[in-house]
C-alpha positions in Angstrom: 30.4 -20.0 13.9 33.5 -17.8 14.2 33.2 -14.9 11.7 36.8 -13.9 12.5 37.8 -16.9 10.3 37.9 -16.4 6.6 36.2 -19.7 5.9 33.1 -18.6 7.8 33.2 -15.1 6.2 33.1 -16.7 2.7 30.4 -19.1 3.8 28.2 -16.2 4.9 29.0 -14.3 1.7 28.0 -17.2 -0.6 24.9 -17.9 1.5 23.8 -14.2 1.2 24.3 -14.4 -2.6 22.0 -17.4 -2.8 19.3 -15.7 -0.7 19.4 -12.3 -2.4 19.9 -13.9 -5.8 16.5 -15.6 -5.4 14.9 -12.4 -4.1 14.4 -11.0 -7.6 12.3 -13.8 -8.8 10.3 -13.7 -5.5 9.6 -10.1 -6.1 8.5 -10.9 -9.7 6.1 -13.5 -8.4 4.7 -11.2 -5.8 4.0 -8.6 -8.5 1.7 -11.0 -10.3 -0.9 -10.2 -7.6 0.2 -7.1 -5.8 1.3 -3.6 -6.7 5.0 -2.7 -6.3 4.2 -0.7 -3.2 2.2 -3.5 -1.7 5.1 -6.0 -2.3 7.7 -3.6 -0.8 5.7 -2.6 2.3 4.5 -6.1 3.0 8.2 -7.2 2.8 9.2 -4.6 5.4 6.2 -5.2 7.6 6.5 -9.0 7.7 10.2 -8.7 8.4 9.4 -6.4 11.2 7.0 -9.0 12.7 9.8 -11.6 12.5 12.2 -9.2 14.3 9.8 -8.3 17.2 11.5 -10.8 19.7 14.9 -9.2 18.9 13.5 -5.7 19.0 12.2 -6.3 22.5 15.7 -7.4 23.6 17.7 -4.8 21.7 15.5 -1.6 22.1 17.6 -0.7 25.2 20.5 0.0 22.8 18.6 2.8 21.1 20.0 6.2 22.0 20.1 9.8 20.7 23.7 9.0 19.6 22.8 6.3 17.1 19.2 7.1 16.1 20.1 9.2 13.0 22.4 6.4 11.7 19.8 3.8 12.4 17.2 5.8 10.5 19.6 6.0 7.6 20.1 2.2 7.7 16.4 1.7 8.0 15.3 3.8 5.1 18.4 4.0 2.8 19.4 0.4 3.4 16.0 -1.3 3.5 12.7 0.6 2.9 13.4 2.8 0.0 15.5 0.2 -2.0 12.6 -2.3 -1.5 10.3 0.1 -3.2 12.7 1.0 -5.9 13.5 -2.6 -6.8 9.9 -3.7 -7.0 9.0 -0.6 -9.1 11.9 -1.4 -11.4 10.8 -5.0 -11.8 7.5 -3.9 -13.2 9.4 -3.2 -16.4 12.7 -5.2 -16.0 13.5 -8.9 -16.0 14.5 -10.2 -12.6 17.9 -11.4 -14.0 18.7 -7.9 -15.4 17.8 -6.4 -12.0 20.2 -8.8 -10.4 23.0 -7.8 -12.9 22.5 -4.1 -12.1 22.8 -4.8 -8.4 26.5 -5.5 -9.0 27.3 -1.8 -8.8 26.8 -1.8 -5.1 30.5 -2.2 -4.3 31.3 0.7 -6.6 29.0 3.0 -4.6 30.3 1.7 -1.3 33.8 2.6 -2.4 32.8 6.1 -3.8 30.8 7.0 -0.7 33.4 5.6 1.6 36.2 7.8 0.2 34.0 10.8 -0.1 32.3 10.9 3.2 33.8 8.3 5.6 37.6 9.0 5.1 38.3 5.7 3.4 41.7 5.4 1.7 41.9 5.9 -2.1 43.8 3.4 -4.2 44.9 4.0 -7.8 43.9 0.5 -8.9 40.5 1.2 -7.3 40.0 4.2 -9.5 40.8 2.0 -12.6 38.4 -0.6 -11.3 35.7 2.1 -10.8 35.9 3.2 -14.4 35.8 -0.3 -15.7 32.9 -1.2 -13.5 30.9 1.8 -14.5 31.5 1.0 -18.2 30.2 -2.5 -17.6 27.1 -1.3 -15.7 26.3 1.1 -18.6 26.7 -1.8 -20.9 24.0 -3.6 -19.0 21.6 -0.7 -19.0 22.1 0.5 -22.6 20.9 -2.1 -25.1 22.0 -0.2 -28.2 25.0 2.1 -28.2 24.1 3.5 -31.6 20.9 4.8 -30.2 21.5 5.3 -26.5 18.6 7.6 -25.6 16.2 5.6 -27.7 17.0 2.3 -26.1 17.7 3.4 -22.5 15.6 1.6 -20.1 14.7 4.3 -17.6 13.5 1.8 -15.0 17.1 0.7 -14.6 17.7 4.1 -12.9 15.5 2.9 -10.0 17.9 0.1 -9.3 21.0 2.3 -9.7 19.6 4.7 -7.2 18.8 1.8 -4.8 22.4 0.6 -5.1 23.6 4.2 -4.2 21.4 4.0 -1.1 22.9 0.6 -0.2 26.3 2.2 -0.5 25.4 4.9 2.0 23.8 2.4 4.4 26.7 0.0 4.3 29.2 2.7 5.2 27.0 3.9 7.9 26.9 0.5 9.5 30.7 0.1 9.2 31.8 3.5 10.4 29.0 5.1 12.4 27.5 2.2 14.4 30.6 0.7 15.8 29.0 0.3 19.3 26.2 -1.9 18.1 26.3 -5.5 16.9 24.8 -6.6 13.6 21.6 -8.0 15.1 20.9 -4.8 17.1 21.4 -2.6 14.1 19.1 -4.7 11.9 16.4 -5.1 14.6 16.3 -1.4 15.5 16.3 -0.4 11.8 13.1 -2.5 11.3 11.6 -0.9 14.4 11.4 2.2 12.3 10.3 0.9 8.9 8.0 -1.9 10.2 5.3 0.3 11.8 5.4 2.8 8.9 4.9 0.0 6.4 2.1 -1.4 8.5 0.4 1.9 8.7 0.6 2.3 4.9 -0.9 -1.2 4.4 -3.9 -0.3 6.5 -5.1 2.0 3.8 -4.3 -0.2 0.8 -7.1 -1.7 -1.3 -6.3 -5.4 -1.8 -9.5 -6.3 -3.7 -7.7 -6.6 -7.1 -4.9 -8.6 -5.5 -7.4 -11.1 -3.9 -9.1 -11.5 -7.3 -5.9 -12.8 -9.0 -5.7 -16.5 -9.7 -2.6 -17.2 -7.5 -3.2 -14.8 -4.7 -2.3 -17.0 -1.8 0.7 -18.5 -3.6 2.0 -15.0 -4.4 1.3 -13.9 -0.9 3.4 -16.8 0.3 6.2 -15.7 -2.0 6.2 -12.3 -0.4 6.4 -13.8 3.1 9.3 -15.9 2.0 10.9 -12.8 0.5 10.5 -11.0 3.9 11.8 -13.9 5.9 14.9 -14.8 3.9 15.8 -11.7 2.1 15.1 -9.2 4.8 14.9 -11.0 8.2 17.7 -13.5 7.7 19.9 -11.9 5.0 20.0 -8.3 6.2 20.9 -9.5 9.7 23.7 -11.7 8.3 24.9 -8.9 6.0 25.2 -6.4 8.9 27.0 -9.0 11.0 29.4 -9.6 8.2 30.1 -5.9 7.8 31.1 -5.8 11.5 33.6 -8.6 11.1 35.1 -7.7 7.7 35.2 -4.6 5.5 32.3 -2.8 3.9 33.7 -3.6 0.4 34.0 -7.3 1.2 30.4 -7.5 2.5 29.2 -5.6 -0.5 31.0 -8.0 -2.8 28.1 -10.4 -2.2 26.7 -8.7 -5.3 29.4 -10.3 -7.4 27.7 -13.7 -7.1 24.1 -12.5 -7.0 23.7 -11.9 -10.8 24.7 -15.5 -11.5 22.0 -16.7 -9.1 19.5 -14.2 -10.6 20.4 -15.4 -14.1 19.8 -19.0 -13.2 16.4 -18.2 -11.7 15.5 -16.0 -14.6 16.3 -18.6 -17.2 14.4 -21.2 -15.2 11.4 -18.8 -15.3 11.6 -18.4 -19.1 13.5 -15.1 -19.3 16.0 -14.4 -22.1 19.5 -13.2 -21.3 21.7 -11.9 -24.2 25.4 -12.5 -24.6 25.9 -8.7 -24.6 24.4 -8.5 -21.1 26.5 -11.3 -19.8 29.7 -9.8 -21.3 28.8 -6.5 -19.7 28.3 -8.2 -16.4 31.8 -9.7 -16.7 33.2 -6.2 -17.2 31.5 -5.1 -14.0 33.0 -8.1 -12.1 36.5 -7.1 -13.5 36.1 -3.6 -12.2 34.9 -4.6 -8.8 37.7 -7.1 -8.5 40.3 -4.4 -9.1 38.6 -2.2 -6.5 39.4 -5.0 -3.9 43.1 -5.1 -4.8 45.5 -3.6 -2.3 48.4 -1.8 -4.0 49.9 1.6 -3.3 47.7 4.3 -1.8 47.1 7.5 -3.8 48.1 10.6 -1.9 
């Protein structure tokens, strides 16, 4: 697999969209038995267990030079968003959560030009405005009564996407000396033990009493294996071989997958939400264009 070839880059991108697109419904299933904190911390802890063989091999790459950046990737790119997404899904449909996730490239771009000296493009500014309008269209269900119909839990996901934007730029610009596997494994070296320590003091009696406890536990393990262990590693590898914006564009396809899983699970998607998502796609598409640079 040569990730310097465009065909492999697009293959990884599509694969990531399928994995992360299904993560929303897996979180929803886990929440049927567990609390949002239990789902999030189990996801991190199980992923850490899967990464242990790689951590043993890569821990030698940990240094004072990269420890701050790795902590940022660990918590801003993994642990905190995991908590925010599961918290949001206690009051949001999984398909809507997937739609909101499309603003990740917007934050990658904003943070990149603000703190990582990325170049500013006029067409990117246009795309940013269009994308933000689209994302507001997804969050606000009735423009005639914005504050009365604003789903406050959508803010959790928007904040999570902001953190993803920080983490993505950190991987691209501050951890150039580490490969994608090393970055991911060492990041989970920090969040795994913290999650495990938290779980030691959790009361699982209510979860065990639910009808589908073992099935929902299995869903959380699948979530940890594919969405954190496999996907996060592939995502960081992709960032190293392409651009931060291209890697973040995985979120273009994720909502489509999330919608498909949501409909299959009986969720209702409105035409208004779909149209708003299209607007987001249009904005992010413009961000990826390469015309003249704004001085």
